[in-house]
TIDREN-37415 format. One line per field, with one value per residue (C-alpha): residue in one letter; x, y, z. Coordinates in Angstrom, 3 decimals, m for minus. Example, Ala and Ser with C-alpha at 12.3 -4.5 7.8 and 13.67 -1.06 7.14 Angstrom:
residu: [a, s]
X: [12.300, 13.670]
Y: [m4.500, m1.060]
Z: [7.800, 7.140]
END
This chain:
residu: [m, k, k, w, i, g, m, l, f, l, t, v, f, y, g, c, t, s, s, e, k, a, l, s, l, f, e, s, t, q, y, e, l, a, i, q, a, y, e, k, q, l, n, k, k, t, d, n, k, a, e, l, n, f, k, i, g, e, a, y, r, l, s, n, r, i, h, k, a, t, p, y, y, e, s, a, l, k, s, g, l, k, a, d, n, l, a, f, y, i, g, y, a, l, k, a, e, e, k, y, e, k, a, l, v, q, f, q, k, y, i, q, i, g, k, n, e, e, r, i, k, q, a, k, n, e, i, q, i, l, e, n, i, h, q, l, t, e, k, e, t, y, t, t, i, s, t, c, s, k, i, n, t, k, a, s, e, f, s, p, m, i, y, g, n, k, v, i, f, s, s, s, r, r, r, e, e, i, f, q, t, d, g, t, g, f, t, d, l, y, a, f, e, i, k, d, t, v, e, c, q, g, k, i, v, s, f, f, n, s, a, i, n, t, d, g, r, h, e, a, s, a, t, f, s, a, d, g, k, m, i, i, f, a, r, s, n, s, a, n, k, d, e, k, t, k, e, v, n, l, y, v, s, k, l, v, g, s, k, w, s, s, p, k, m, l, p, i, s, r, v, d, a, w, d, a, s, p, a, l, s, p, d, g, k, t, l, y, f, s, s, n, r, a, d, k, k, g, k, t, e, s, h, l, d, l, y, k, s, i, k, d, e, a, g, y, w, s, k, p, e, r, l, g, s, l, i, n, t, t, g, n, e, a, f, p, y, v, d, k, n, g, k, f, f, f, s, s, d, g, h, k, g, l, g, r, l, d, l, f, m, i, d, t, l, q, n, a, s, k, q, l, v, i, k, n, l, g, v, p, i, n, s, q, a, d, d, f, g, i, v, f, r, n, q, t, d, g, y, f, s, s, n, r, d, d, l, n, a, k, g, d, d, d, i, y, q, f, s, n, d, s, s, n, q, k, t, l, v, y, y, l, r, g, v, s, y, v, n, e, n, r, r, k, q, i, l, p, k, t, t, l, k, l, l, d, e, t, g, k, l, i, e, s, k, i, s, d, q, a, g, n, f, q, f, e, e, p, i, e, i, d, k, k, y, h, l, i, g, e, k, t, t, y, v, s, d, d, f, d, y, s, t, f, g, r, g, v, d, l, t, t, l, p, v, g, d, n, v, i, y, f, d, t, t, v, v, l, e, k, d, i, f, a, g, d, t, i, p, e, l, e, i, l, y, e, y, d, s, t, r, i, t, k, q, a, g, k, k, l, d, e, f, a, y, f, l, k, k, y, l, r, q, h, p, s, t, v, i, e, l, g, s, h, t, d, m, r, g, a, y, d, y, n, q, r, l, s, e, g, r, a, k, a, a, v, n, y, l, v, e, y, g, i, n, s, a, n, i, q, a, k, g, y, g, e, s, d, l, k, i, k, n, a, k, n, e, e, e, h, q, v, n, r, r, t, t, l, k, i, l, r, q, d, e]
X: [6.538, 9.823, 12.912, 14.937, 15.428, 18.046, 21.929, 23.694, 26.535, 29.230, 29.177, 31.706, 31.545, 34.917, 34.361, 31.295, 28.688, 25.424, 24.031, 26.587, 25.929, 22.242, 22.926, 25.490, 22.921, 20.147, 22.230, 23.518, 19.639, 19.929, 16.622, 15.778, 18.929, 18.611, 15.053, 16.508, 19.354, 17.035, 14.418, 17.421, 18.172, 14.615, 14.241, 17.061, 16.650, 17.530, 16.701, 16.458, 13.256, 11.666, 14.543, 14.621, 11.011, 11.169, 14.149, 12.216, 9.009, 11.551, 12.949, 9.612, 8.665, 11.877, 11.668, 8.112, 6.216, 4.957, 1.590, 3.999, 5.508, 2.302, 2.945, 6.528, 5.826, 3.189, 5.367, 7.942, 5.191, 4.090, 7.726, 8.114, 9.944, 9.783, 10.702, 9.377, 8.091, 6.500, 2.801, 3.318, 4.686, 1.987, m0.734, 0.798, 1.050, m2.595, m3.818, m2.211, m4.119, m7.325, m7.598, m8.623, m10.280, m7.183, m4.617, m6.655, m6.055, m2.371, m1.865, m4.052, m1.544, 1.338, 0.264, 0.039, 3.611, 5.544, 8.306, 9.030, 7.309, 7.163, 5.760, 3.154, 2.255, 1.978, m0.058, m2.591, m2.860, m3.699, m6.134, m8.090, m7.779, m8.764, m11.999, m13.182, m11.995, m15.517, m15.472, m12.821, m14.292, m17.922, m17.495, m19.285, m16.992, m17.727, m14.307, m13.779, m10.421, m9.008, m5.532, m3.286, m2.836, m0.748, 1.719, 1.998, 4.035, 4.982, 7.749, 7.154, 5.786, 5.120, 5.134, 3.349, 3.788, 2.103, 4.372, 2.377, 0.592, 2.876, 2.906, 6.245, 6.737, 9.365, 9.751, 11.967, 11.032, 14.536, 15.975, 19.195, 20.518, 18.571, 18.239, 18.750, 16.869, 13.722, 14.695, 13.379, 15.202, 16.753, 14.060, 14.457, 12.304, 10.136, 7.515, 4.047, 2.479, m1.477, m3.785, m6.852, m7.485, m10.792, m9.202, m5.556, m4.418, m0.986, 2.462, 5.968, 8.043, 11.676, 12.191, 15.170, 18.794, 21.697, 22.556, 19.351, 18.949, 22.084, 23.095, 23.411, 21.315, 17.864, 16.274, 12.833, 10.084, 10.503, 8.992, 9.382, 9.613, 6.430, 8.295, 9.227, 13.089, 14.150, 13.644, 14.668, 14.453, 15.894, 18.979, 20.344, 24.328, 25.708, 27.870, 30.872, 32.271, 34.245, 31.336, 30.677, 26.841, 25.627, 21.953, 19.455, 19.821, 18.081, 19.450, 18.647, 19.043, 18.205, 16.639, 19.191, 17.548, 16.288, 18.627, 18.985, 22.122, 24.344, 22.407, 24.108, 23.174, 21.160, 23.155, 20.476, 20.551, 22.516, 25.029, 24.617, 20.709, 17.798, 16.409, 13.875, 10.230, 10.583, 7.782, 7.792, 4.907, 2.823, 4.987, 8.117, 9.420, 8.920, 10.473, 8.948, 10.638, 10.965, 13.950, 15.556, 18.268, 19.526, 17.405, 18.713, 20.697, 22.543, 20.655, 19.364, 15.726, 14.463, 11.378, 10.691, 9.580, 8.593, 10.702, 10.543, 12.967, 12.276, 14.229, 15.118, 15.368, 18.917, 17.705, 19.314, 17.544, 17.056, 18.196, 15.341, 12.700, 10.862, 7.230, 5.160, 3.719, 0.319, 1.902, 4.870, 4.319, 6.533, 5.515, 6.693, 5.446, 6.732, 5.476, 4.287, 2.158, 0.675, m2.201, m2.964, m5.448, m2.713, m3.880, m1.356, m1.146, 1.275, 1.394, 1.728, 1.558, 1.548, m1.771, m5.230, m5.296, m6.540, m3.239, 0.196, 0.821, m2.535, m3.020, m3.879, m4.673, m4.812, m6.577, m3.379, m0.015, m0.145, m0.240, m0.768, m1.768, m3.302, m6.718, m6.354, m7.666, m5.836, m8.219, m7.748, m8.921, m10.765, m11.488, m11.098, m8.033, m6.842, m6.666, m4.808, m1.624, 0.650, m1.129, 1.029, 2.367, m0.887, m1.023, m3.926, m4.392, m7.533, m9.670, m11.265, m8.853, m5.535, m3.257, m1.715, 0.404, m0.628, 0.754, m2.754, m3.548, m6.577, m7.819, m6.368, m3.039, m0.110, 2.143, 4.194, 3.483, 1.071, m0.278, m4.095, m6.167, m8.884, m11.777, m13.983, m17.448, m18.335, m18.304, m21.949, m22.212, m22.236, m20.522, m20.577, m18.367, m18.710, m15.738, m15.216, m12.647, m12.193, m9.945, m8.562, m8.722, m7.964, m10.491, m8.403, m10.578, m13.668, m11.701, m10.780, m6.966, m5.499, m4.244, m1.835, m0.782, m4.016, m5.079, m8.606, m10.285, m13.612, m15.673, m18.968, m22.233, m21.037, m17.733, m15.624, m12.568, m12.814, m9.819, m7.161, m5.323, m3.293, m3.972, m1.259, 0.351, m2.531, m5.047, m6.350, m7.475, m9.336, m10.162, m9.276, m12.195, m15.636, m18.733, m22.141, m25.192, m27.835, m25.280, m24.373, m20.484, m18.420, m15.334, m12.790, m10.045, m6.980, m3.701, m1.420, m1.932, m5.306, m8.751, m10.505, m13.463, m15.796, m19.322, m21.759, m21.528, m24.732, m25.274, m29.029, m30.862, m27.423, m27.383, m27.154, m29.361, m27.109, m29.095, m28.036, m24.527, m22.092, m21.051, m18.030, m16.581, m18.227, m16.691, m18.553, m16.691, m18.366, m16.776, m16.451, m14.460, m12.803, m12.153, m10.092, m9.340, m6.063, m5.785, m5.583, m4.674, m1.861, 0.878, 2.923, 1.117, m2.270, m4.714, m6.576, m9.801, m9.875, m13.116, m13.538, m15.979, m17.732, m16.456, m17.773, m19.794, m20.432, m22.657, m21.277, m20.897, m21.613, m17.890, m17.426, m20.143, m18.116, m15.324, m17.267, m19.054, m15.746, m14.744, m17.955, m17.485, m14.100, m15.357, m18.104, m15.559, m13.076, m15.669, m16.655, m13.294, m12.605, m16.179, m15.266, m13.208, m14.031, m12.568, m12.228, m13.064, m11.306, m11.805, m9.120, m9.282, m6.508, m5.209, m7.317, m10.300, m10.767, m9.663, m13.078, m14.724, m12.458, m13.036, m16.850, m16.492, m14.268, m16.632, m19.626, m17.964, m16.843, m20.324, m21.589, m19.261, m19.962, m24.104, m23.422, m21.598, m24.310, m26.869, m25.029, m25.199, m22.164, m22.900, m22.523, m20.834, m17.810, m17.389, m16.639, m16.348, m13.946, m13.125, m9.626, m10.126, m6.472, m5.021, m3.114, m1.680, 0.651, 2.053, 2.174, 2.822, 1.084, 1.530, m0.615, m3.724, m2.027, m0.423, m3.725, m5.560, m2.971, m4.095, m7.923, m8.092, m9.928, m7.824, m8.679, m7.622, m8.412, m9.348, m9.873, m9.770, m10.170, m8.444]
Y: [m11.230, m10.609, m8.779, m11.897, m10.428, m8.055, m8.396, m9.276, m7.330, m7.908, m4.501, m3.807, m0.697, 0.531, 3.774, 4.872, 7.194, 6.093, 8.235, 6.783, 3.262, 3.552, 5.313, 2.556, m0.270, 1.465, 1.974, m1.638, m2.786, m4.178, m2.481, m4.270, m3.211, 0.379, 0.556, m0.460, 1.918, 4.764, 4.077, 4.291, 7.759, 8.742, 8.026, 10.408, 14.283, 15.231, 17.787, 15.653, 13.736, 14.523, 13.089, 9.907, 9.086, 9.627, 7.029, 4.614, 4.906, 4.439, 1.147, m0.343, 0.727, m0.782, m3.918, m4.486, m3.391, m0.181, m0.613, m0.002, 3.211, 5.379, 6.598, 7.408, 9.299, 11.274, 12.131, 13.391, 15.596, 17.110, 17.805, 20.009, 17.652, 19.071, 15.964, 16.020, 12.505, 12.329, 12.619, 10.207, 7.440, 8.381, 7.719, 4.200, 3.632, 4.464, 2.549, m0.604, 0.117, 0.421, 3.738, 4.760, 8.222, 9.533, 7.821, 9.753, 13.092, 12.324, 11.545, 14.592, 16.575, 15.176, 16.162, 19.798, 19.609, 16.878, 17.580, 14.067, 13.468, 9.687, 9.950, 12.542, 9.984, 7.032, 9.292, 10.337, 6.373, 5.752, 8.485, 6.808, 3.355, 4.862, 6.599, 3.335, 1.167, m0.060, m1.875, m4.232, m4.594, m4.860, m7.565, m10.562, m13.687, m17.298, m18.070, m19.014, m19.259, m20.748, m20.831, m23.947, m24.386, m27.462, m25.560, m22.242, m21.032, m17.900, m17.778, m16.923, m19.205, m18.455, m19.454, m22.678, m25.009, m28.600, m31.421, m34.544, m35.001, m32.483, m28.545, m27.305, m24.010, m21.469, m20.888, m19.270, m21.487, m23.042, m19.597, m20.740, m17.180, m13.857, m11.888, m8.540, m6.637, m7.535, m9.383, m12.886, m16.017, m17.207, m19.172, m22.757, m25.053, m27.497, m30.328, m30.894, m33.994, m33.639, m36.014, m34.227, m31.354, m29.995, m29.307, m28.656, m31.805, m33.451, m33.420, m31.935, m34.665, m34.806, m33.973, m31.646, m32.371, m30.023, m29.292, m27.290, m25.686, m24.131, m22.041, m18.304, m18.039, m17.780, m20.596, m19.998, m20.213, m23.566, m24.578, m28.156, m29.655, m31.832, m34.956, m33.773, m34.447, m30.870, m27.979, m24.246, m22.035, m18.704, m18.315, m15.472, m14.453, m15.113, m12.902, m13.819, m10.605, m12.354, m14.104, m13.023, m12.828, m9.640, m10.440, m13.385, m15.775, m18.535, m22.210, m25.551, m29.093, m32.567, m35.415, m38.274, m41.294, m39.624, m36.982, m33.534, m32.694, m29.705, m26.752, m24.744, m21.232, m20.890, m18.988, m16.438, m15.331, m12.133, m12.043, m8.154, m8.361, m9.636, m12.806, m14.655, m16.137, m18.485, m20.431, m22.909, m23.159, m26.474, m27.773, m26.913, m24.820, m21.185, m20.062, m16.951, m14.975, m11.567, m9.274, m5.618, m6.340, m3.222, m1.568, m0.929, 2.273, 0.027, 1.337, m0.979, m0.904, 0.180, m2.155, m5.745, m6.517, m9.974, m11.727, m15.018, m17.361, m20.067, m23.449, m24.625, m28.243, m28.478, m27.574, m24.248, m21.013, m18.113, m14.466, m13.323, m11.173, m8.535, m8.908, m6.040, m2.895, m4.548, m6.452, m4.621, m1.203, 1.164, m0.826, m4.365, m7.340, m10.958, m14.482, m15.375, m18.712, m20.390, m22.953, m25.772, m23.831, m21.282, m18.518, m16.141, m15.243, m12.670, m10.229, m6.332, m3.367, m1.312, m2.343, m1.359, m3.104, m2.858, m2.320, m3.781, m6.838, m7.931, m11.220, m10.650, m12.707, m12.408, m15.346, m15.890, m14.663, m16.076, m13.265, m10.935, m7.506, m4.276, m5.937, m8.213, m7.291, m7.803, m8.938, m8.301, m11.567, m9.293, m10.181, m12.566, m13.631, m9.908, m7.599, m4.599, m6.788, m8.518, m11.163, m13.195, m16.722, m18.379, m22.190, m24.480, m27.964, m28.556, m26.356, m24.552, m25.240, m24.140, m22.080, m18.642, m16.789, m13.618, m11.548, m10.242, m9.777, m11.584, m13.820, m17.012, m15.631, m17.231, m14.379, m13.011, m14.655, m17.517, m19.973, m19.967, m22.440, m21.543, m22.942, m21.486, m22.835, m20.735, m23.890, m23.628, m19.791, m17.237, m13.980, m11.322, m8.198, m5.525, m3.549, m0.645, m0.680, 0.806, 2.245, 5.968, 7.597, 10.821, 12.221, 12.992, 14.381, 12.425, 9.287, 7.541, 6.901, 5.254, 7.646, 5.916, 7.180, 9.023, 9.610, 8.295, 9.389, 7.755, 9.732, 8.904, 11.064, 13.776, 14.359, 12.340, 10.751, 6.935, 5.953, 7.350, 5.095, 5.580, 3.736, 1.522, 1.628, 0.008, 2.849, 0.013, 0.886, m0.865, 0.391, m1.837, m0.625, m2.456, m0.333, m0.792, m1.527, 1.299, 4.019, 6.944, 7.687, 10.362, 9.502, 11.963, 11.391, 13.927, 14.526, 17.465, 19.482, 17.588, 18.705, 16.534, 14.119, 13.732, 12.139, 10.426, 6.660, 4.919, 1.299, 1.817, m1.494, m3.148, m5.636, m9.316, m12.012, m13.874, m17.099, m17.526, m17.464, m20.537, m21.182, m19.416, m15.797, m14.198, m11.203, m8.774, m6.128, m2.897, m1.506, 2.279, 4.623, 7.890, 10.307, 13.190, 16.087, 17.769, 21.210, 23.412, 26.462, 24.502, 25.274, 28.434, 29.206, 30.910, 28.174, 28.493, 27.089, 26.105, 27.883, 28.539, 30.977, 31.574, 34.484, 37.887, 35.752, 35.341, 32.265, 29.195, 26.356, 22.671, 22.187, 25.035, 23.758, 20.576, 22.518, 24.404, 21.144, 19.984, 22.767, 23.146, 19.713, 20.493, 23.867, 22.052, 19.957, 22.777, 25.069, 22.496, 22.448, 26.261, 27.690, 31.400, 31.494, 34.074, 33.251, 35.581, 34.210, 36.237, 36.556, 37.605, 38.188, 38.545, 42.093, 42.058, 44.416, 47.704, 48.012, 49.015, 46.236, 43.599, 44.931, 44.774, 41.207, 39.838, 41.184, 39.544, 36.329, 36.082, 36.984, 34.449, 31.672, 32.675, 32.623, 29.135, 27.907, 29.474, 27.464, 24.528, 25.233, 27.417, 30.041, 33.278, 34.970, 32.465, 33.648, 37.048, 37.732, 40.220, 41.046, 41.978, 42.438, 42.703, 44.328, 41.390, 39.504, 36.352, 37.012, 40.678, 40.753, 37.604, 36.984, 33.839, 32.193, 29.739, 32.608, 34.338, 31.630, 31.691, 35.015, 34.102, 32.487, 32.129, 32.561, 31.538, 33.750, 33.431, 36.772, 35.898, 32.697, 32.890, 29.537]
Z: [16.326, 18.136, 17.003, 16.680, 13.239, 14.426, 14.526, 17.660, 19.092, 21.588, 23.599, 26.210, 28.409, 29.871, 31.836, 30.270, 31.685, 32.220, 29.389, 27.199, 27.995, 27.418, 24.055, 23.148, 24.163, 22.037, 19.003, 19.251, 19.202, 22.988, 23.486, 26.649, 28.372, 26.909, 28.503, 31.917, 31.784, 30.590, 33.319, 35.874, 34.600, 34.483, 38.008, 38.913, 39.142, 35.423, 33.058, 29.901, 30.810, 27.592, 25.656, 28.005, 27.817, 23.915, 23.843, 26.035, 23.544, 20.649, 22.221, 22.552, 19.050, 17.725, 19.482, 18.194, 21.391, 20.275, 22.317, 25.355, 23.951, 24.342, 28.050, 27.168, 23.802, 25.641, 28.431, 25.954, 24.372, 27.728, 28.578, 25.450, 23.050, 19.432, 17.567, 14.215, 14.065, 17.602, 16.620, 13.831, 16.140, 19.014, 16.094, 15.438, 19.230, 19.746, 16.876, 18.386, 21.492, 19.462, 20.585, 16.716, 17.418, 19.143, 16.582, 13.814, 15.652, 15.891, 12.087, 11.264, 13.447, 11.671, 8.303, 9.531, 11.197, 9.655, 7.342, 5.950, 2.708, 2.900, 6.596, 5.484, 2.816, 5.499, 7.696, 4.898, 4.159, 8.035, 7.963, 5.230, 7.037, 10.390, 8.826, 7.369, 10.247, 10.820, 7.431, 9.032, 12.485, 11.604, 8.705, 9.047, 9.768, 9.859, 11.512, 15.328, 16.923, 19.942, 21.652, 21.333, 24.927, 24.609, 22.422, 24.192, 27.069, 28.628, 26.054, 22.472, 20.043, 16.338, 12.578, 12.742, 9.607, 8.951, 8.413, 8.265, 11.681, 13.135, 13.706, 13.401, 15.040, 16.499, 20.065, 22.781, 25.635, 25.736, 27.240, 26.821, 26.676, 26.682, 23.607, 24.612, 21.904, 23.763, 26.823, 25.564, 24.757, 21.482, 19.183, 18.192, 16.146, 17.798, 16.703, 18.192, 17.465, 16.856, 18.651, 18.475, 15.974, 17.316, 20.839, 19.626, 21.881, 21.316, 22.773, 22.015, 20.269, 19.345, 15.696, 15.283, 16.312, 17.307, 13.794, 13.501, 16.801, 18.108, 20.809, 20.548, 17.444, 16.303, 14.093, 13.066, 10.495, 8.668, 5.352, 3.952, 0.472, m0.617, 0.265, 3.803, 3.154, 2.775, 5.282, 4.705, 7.722, 8.943, 11.091, 12.757, 13.037, 16.538, 18.912, 17.248, 16.005, 13.275, 11.659, 8.133, 8.131, 9.627, 10.164, 9.343, 6.416, 4.790, 5.329, 3.860, 5.327, 4.131, 6.025, 6.222, 7.786, 10.928, 11.209, 9.586, 7.942, 8.675, 7.161, 4.519, 3.511, 0.598, m2.253, m2.852, 0.588, 1.279, 4.258, 4.504, 4.582, 6.594, 4.719, 6.412, 6.731, 3.821, 2.289, m0.444, m2.997, m2.963, m5.794, m4.157, m7.481, m5.986, m2.814, m1.141, 1.661, 3.100, 3.059, 3.495, 0.919, m0.873, m3.706, m7.276, m5.887, m3.354, m0.439, 2.190, 2.894, 6.299, 5.955, 4.650, 1.173, m0.179, m2.904, m4.745, m6.314, m8.897, m8.871, m12.404, m13.409, m12.235, m8.719, m8.862, m7.346, m9.617, m8.615, m6.140, m7.728, m5.662, m5.653, m7.139, m5.418, m5.402, m2.429, m1.401, 0.391, 2.342, 5.536, 6.325, 4.405, 5.823, 6.505, 3.080, 2.617, m0.375, 0.130, m2.089, m4.155, m4.957, m2.646, m1.443, 2.282, 4.155, 6.926, 6.423, 8.571, 5.390, 3.914, 5.396, 8.662, 12.299, 14.113, 13.600, 11.269, 9.901, 7.624, 4.028, 1.133, m2.671, m4.788, m6.961, m7.850, m11.337, m13.773, m10.833, m11.937, m10.270, m11.390, m8.367, m5.065, m1.570, 1.060, 4.725, 6.475, 9.053, 12.575, 14.620, 12.935, 12.755, 15.821, 16.895, 17.829, 15.509, 13.484, 11.198, 10.127, 8.874, 7.555, 6.375, 7.744, 5.265, 3.205, 6.182, 9.195, 10.425, 12.742, 12.915, 15.188, 17.131, 20.265, 21.113, 24.841, 25.547, 28.403, 27.032, 25.802, 27.799, 26.989, 24.094, 20.716, 20.877, 18.200, 17.680, 15.839, 13.633, 11.889, 9.067, 8.844, 5.803, 3.279, 3.051, 3.032, 0.225, 0.162, m2.545, m2.856, m5.527, m6.779, m9.257, m12.135, m15.499, m18.283, m18.328, m21.755, m23.465, m26.115, m29.284, m32.065, m30.537, m30.533, m27.150, m26.712, m23.634, m21.047, m18.669, m15.186, m14.376, m10.845, m9.947, m7.239, m5.710, m3.468, m1.563, m2.251, 0.470, m1.302, 1.240, m0.575, m0.274, m2.166, m4.597, m7.476, m10.461, m13.601, m14.983, m18.657, m20.209, m18.489, m16.166, m12.602, m9.889, m6.494, m3.398, m1.397, m2.183, m3.120, m1.987, m3.837, m3.961, m3.400, m5.350, m5.833, m7.461, m9.651, m10.746, m13.173, m13.200, m14.739, m15.329, m18.625, m18.985, m18.064, m15.452, m16.143, m13.103, m12.971, m10.555, m10.651, m9.346, m8.088, m7.690, m8.704, m9.815, m6.990, m7.776, m6.326, m4.055, m4.162, m7.861, m7.006, m6.030, m2.465, m1.288, m1.847, m4.973, m6.464, m9.026, m10.923, m12.218, m15.225, m16.078, m18.393, m17.460, m20.535, m19.963, m22.541, m23.312, m21.815, m24.757, m22.714, m20.855, m23.372, m23.990, m27.347, m27.965, m28.966, m32.158, m33.604, m37.332, m38.253, m42.014, m43.136, m46.584, m48.490, m47.175, m44.684, m41.000, m41.476, m39.404, m41.932, m41.277, m41.077, m38.782, m36.689, m36.096, m34.974, m32.546, m31.244, m30.500, m28.644, m26.733, m25.685, m24.340, m22.824, m20.837, m18.976, m18.722, m17.095, m14.547, m13.349, m13.799, m13.488, m13.239, m16.324, m19.106, m22.395, m25.415, m28.664, m31.175, m34.974, m37.369, m41.206, m43.792, m44.990, m48.201, m48.281, m46.336, m42.913, m41.645, m43.501, m42.209, m38.474, m38.984, m40.660, m37.755, m35.195, m36.989, m37.063, m33.742, m32.420, m34.504, m33.028, m29.571, m30.196, m31.439, m28.548, m26.115, m28.027, m27.372, m23.599, m22.734, m20.345, m22.081, m18.984, m19.663, m23.370, m25.129, m28.832, m30.163, m33.745, m34.555, m38.347, m39.831, m36.985, m35.499, m38.635, m38.080, m41.616, m42.197, m45.939, m47.160, m50.686, m51.486, m50.584, m48.063, m46.329, m46.200, m44.725, m41.955, m41.030, m40.937, m37.774, m34.530, m31.333, m27.808, m24.868, m21.020, m19.984, m16.131, m14.101, m10.285, m8.973]
END
């Protein structure tokens, strides 16, 4: 996927030094020219080789060629460059080269030295991906792919779309002018008439007039109405400094006879944002596209998110709505596509993938929630390179784009044909989902925004999720049958719930399931407790004793049962804690008598808890008698009752 997405600039150099010229080229996104300028400086005797190597690496990264950046980043590192983000970018460059173990080391290094919280979060996500990369590379597949040699050239070909018996695609083959971001030509839209779908045989035919393909601009990523009479595509700005559009916008054109009308910018497109890779739903009522448009705070995003707009009965498009966090990440999401069955496909470098952009699928966007699962399409469709722009010709076959480097690649982005022979195959995947609760008086209440952690039997973290407002959560990583897992629910000011979760003997006979992809969900609940020690006040137990007695009544037993249930969970989280259970009397009766009575009551309560299963090393009894009255001059029974209480105090807790 080339950086035709960037702005175009007119840059004139008058009396600039070579360093100033290189920097100006770099800042104006003319990365290919910047690389050439920096390389010339690098060949000279200079003291700033570390910075020059880093700039070349950055130019390759920013022009979507990060796999070429590794030697320059590493040279910058060896030369002593202290850039905070260097290990972070080296990790991504190594991952793009399928050097997964080395990439893992770099991301782990960045977590130790990095200062950017967002990048640290991304690095942790990449570590989790790399530690489980085998799940993608070793996944069984029924898909075969081949290059479309009659379409591809040494230039860039990408974003295929089906139009009757034609494949509409984007290409830089005309090379009417060089795009200085990456040194390739500007892109236009082309049509390939299919003669043989098996061998991808056919020929390029005349389909677009000069109203669509223009000089000095990029045209790419076409989508069509169901009747084929409307096209929506992406077009960049030109080198005209007076042009109002700053980046890439969405345009619409109508087929009049055999010619396309002069395209007009869609009103929903933003002149100050990058809006591209449009895709119409099969019914033509929803338009999906990617954009870096400003967020609610007015800040332009540094990455691409997916949006949708709905067409009303009058034919007007609604204000674009950002798709939810299930799909959009802090990475790039682009090239959406909806097949005839409503399955939603897109490319992302923010979800768990093999390298750069990977292709993903979700069963439907209707009533999309966090309960739905995003699936990586796996190998061979995905690779360590950019894989994007998928389209289906029928239920099983279609085309996609990739800039992978294999024996059949002609260079740059190429279009590949795929065929899936799983129509008679059965697949089965298991997922774990559930609801997070808090226990209140032995009744479960929904507890939203709870952190859930799924660990394997060795204690290694598999995935972490946060439950939604309804307490629902679902792990995206599939679980295996006949395995033992460990589940933890955590939230500030609450006592965690953690327990083993077993799938032994819970497998389903695949022969009893229908042909195709089958998903089975295992449901569970996580129940947390309010941490009674988290507040500023001393917690109390409402234990009522009979007059002049230390006997634990039935009512007092229920209260102690509830406390013991809480305490068992609390001590699992804080096993070294020692808690004092203090008994207080009112001021009536002799002082010494009240002291002995309170000590007896405290010991009785502690003995009850020990019999319940609480370790005696974790709890101590203390009688306070009337030495610590809450109401010093109690005058009635209600006030005396306030003084007769049982308090809880943490004596020791080693974190």
